C-alpha positions as CSV (number, residue, x, y, z in Angstrom):
1,X,0.0,0.0,0.0
2,X,1.2,3.5,-0.9
3,X,1.3,6.3,1.6
4,X,1.5,10.1,1.6
5,X,4.2,12.1,3.4
6,X,2.6,15.4,4.6
7,X,6.0,17.1,4.7
8,X,8.3,18.9,2.3
9,X,11.3,18.1,4.4
10,X,14.1,16.6,2.3
11,X,15.6,15.0,5.4
12,X,12.4,13.0,6.0
13,X,12.3,11.9,2.4
14,X,16.0,10.8,2.6
15,X,15.4,8.9,5.8
16,X,12.4,7.1,4.3
17,X,14.4,6.4,1.1
18,X,17.2,4.9,3.3
19,X,14.8,2.1,4.3
20,X,13.4,1.6,0.8
21,X,10.2,3.8,1.1
22,X,9.3,6.4,-1.5
23,X,6.0,8.1,-0.5
24,X,3.9,10.5,-2.4
25,X,4.7,14.0,-1.1
26,X,2.0,16.5,-0.3
27,X,3.3,19.0,2.2
28,X,0.7,20.2,4.7
29,X,0.6,23.9,5.4
30,X,-0.7,24.4,9.0
31,X,-0.3,27.2,11.6
32,X,2.8,26.1,13.6
33,X,2.5,29.0,16.1
34,X,3.0,27.7,19.6
35,X,0.1,28.4,22.0
36,X,1.0,30.6,25.0
37,X,2.8,28.4,27.6
38,X,2.5,25.3,25.4
39,X,4.9,22.6,26.6
40,X,7.2,21.1,23.9
41,X,5.6,17.6,23.9
42,X,2.1,19.0,23.6
43,X,3.3,21.3,20.8
44,X,4.8,18.6,18.6
45,X,1.8,16.3,19.1
46,X,-0.6,19.1,18.2
47,X,1.3,20.2,15.1
48,X,1.9,16.7,13.7
49,X,-1.8,15.9,14.2
50,X,-2.8,19.0,12.4
51,X,-0.5,18.1,9.5
52,X,-2.0,14.5,9.3
53,X,-5.5,15.8,9.3
54,X,-4.8,18.5,6.7
55,X,-3.9,15.9,4.2
56,X,-6.9,13.5,4.4
57,X,-6.4,11.0,1.6
58,X,-7.5,7.6,0.3
59,X,-4.1,6.3,1.4
60,X,-2.4,6.5,4.8
61,X,-0.8,9.9,5.6
62,X,2.4,10.2,7.5
63,X,3.0,13.5,9.3
64,X,5.7,14.6,11.8
65,X,7.0,17.6,13.6
66,X,10.3,18.0,15.4
67,X,11.3,20.5,18.1
68,X,14.4,21.3,20.1
69,X,13.6,22.0,23.7
70,X,16.0,23.7,26.2
71,X,14.9,24.8,29.7
72,X,11.3,24.2,28.7
73,X,11.6,26.6,25.8
74,X,10.8,25.7,22.2
75,X,13.7,26.3,19.8
76,X,11.9,26.1,16.4
77,X,13.3,27.1,13.0
78,X,15.3,30.3,13.4
79,X,13.5,33.3,11.8
80,X,16.8,34.9,10.8
81,X,20.6,34.7,11.3
82,X,20.4,36.6,14.5
83,X,18.0,34.1,16.1
84,X,20.1,31.2,14.7
85,X,23.2,32.7,16.5
86,X,21.2,33.1,19.7
87,X,19.9,29.5,19.6
88,X,23.4,28.1,19.0
89,X,24.8,30.2,21.8
90,X,22.1,28.9,24.2
91,X,22.8,25.3,23.1
92,X,26.6,25.6,23.5
93,X,28.0,23.3,26.1
94,X,24.5,22.2,27.1
95,X,22.2,19.2,26.8
96,X,18.9,19.6,25.2
97,X,16.0,17.4,24.1
98,X,14.8,16.7,20.6
99,X,11.1,15.6,20.4
100,X,9.5,14.3,17.3
101,X,5.8,13.5,17.1
102,X,4.9,11.0,14.3
103,X,1.2,10.7,13.4
104,X,-0.2,8.3,10.7
105,X,-3.8,8.9,9.5
106,X,-5.4,5.8,8.2
107,X,-7.8,6.1,5.3
108,X,-10.7,5.5,7.8
109,X,-9.6,8.7,9.5
110,X,-8.2,7.0,12.6
111,X,-5.0,8.5,13.9
112,X,-2.0,6.6,15.3
113,X,0.9,8.4,16.9
114,X,4.0,8.4,18.9
115,X,6.4,10.9,20.4
116,X,10.1,10.0,20.5
117,X,12.6,12.0,22.5
118,X,16.4,12.0,22.3
119,X,18.9,14.1,24.2
120,X,21.8,15.9,22.6
121,X,24.8,17.4,24.2
122,X,26.6,20.2,22.3
123,X,30.3,20.9,22.5
124,X,31.2,24.3,23.9
125,X,31.1,26.6,20.8
126,X,33.2,29.7,20.3
127,X,31.6,32.8,18.8
128,X,33.7,32.2,15.6
129,X,32.4,28.6,15.3
130,X,28.8,29.9,15.7
131,X,29.4,32.6,13.1
132,X,31.0,30.1,10.6
133,X,28.1,27.7,11.0
134,X,25.5,30.4,10.6
135,X,27.3,31.7,7.5
136,X,27.1,28.2,6.0
137,X,23.3,28.7,5.7
138,X,22.6,25.3,7.1
139,X,20.9,26.4,10.4
140,X,18.1,28.2,8.7
141,X,15.5,25.5,8.0
142,X,16.0,23.3,11.0
143,X,14.6,23.1,14.5
144,X,17.1,24.5,17.0
145,X,19.1,26.0,14.1
146,X,21.3,22.9,13.5
147,X,21.3,19.8,11.4
148,X,23.2,16.9,13.0
149,X,23.3,15.1,9.6
150,X,25.3,17.9,8.0
151,X,27.9,20.4,9.2
152,X,26.1,20.7,12.5
153,X,27.2,17.2,13.4
154,X,30.6,18.8,14.4
155,X,28.7,20.8,17.0
156,X,27.4,17.7,18.8
157,X,29.4,15.9,21.5
158,X,26.9,13.2,22.3
159,X,23.5,11.8,21.4
160,X,21.3,9.5,23.6
161,X,18.4,7.9,21.9
162,X,17.4,7.8,18.3
163,X,19.8,9.5,15.9
164,X,17.2,9.5,13.1
165,X,14.8,11.3,15.6
166,X,17.4,14.1,15.8
167,X,17.5,14.3,12.0
168,X,13.7,14.6,12.0
169,X,12.0,11.2,11.8
170,X,12.5,8.3,14.2
171,X,12.6,5.4,11.8
172,X,11.8,2.5,14.1
173,X,8.7,4.0,15.4
174,X,7.6,5.4,12.0
175,X,7.9,2.0,10.4
176,X,5.8,0.4,13.2
177,X,3.1,3.0,12.7
178,X,3.1,2.6,9.0
179,X,2.9,-1.2,9.3
180,X,-0.1,-0.8,11.7
181,X,-2.1,0.8,8.9
182,X,-1.1,-1.7,6.2
183,X,1.9,-0.1,4.6
184,X,4.5,-2.6,3.6
185,X,7.8,-1.5,5.2
186,X,10.1,-4.3,4.4
């Protein structure tokens, strides 16, 4: 059975391709503005669910949302280079959480979901390292302003939990959810 990926993320497509899956892509445009005081886990669950529902289809729909959380704050995609610098300075030498909610909508409309959390410890970064990374352009479309699978991997000292979660899609849990609605994953 085919499925639809409700995301334009090239990282999610690459992760799915790495396990032999090539979904149809129909990015869902939803309001990703956090609600006042919204905790990170509730935020990712809400946004991933909105994305799954926005792409109702005759085939299963896979949606996901990833957030970096530090001290209870959401570090979403940086709006500009100044915010990217600020995020990276906050993450420097610290451990933060990466939460991804994965939601699969069955053709019947039933929703199945999981939230996966990993912890990431950053190296201590100098202002020149932060500046060089921001100048690369890589931080600008990623939660927390870094991509572990690219140049940002050099910023990371340690990961506990799912590496693919930190990239943006926890593969093990995603494959389980897709299998549960009839998508052949092997």
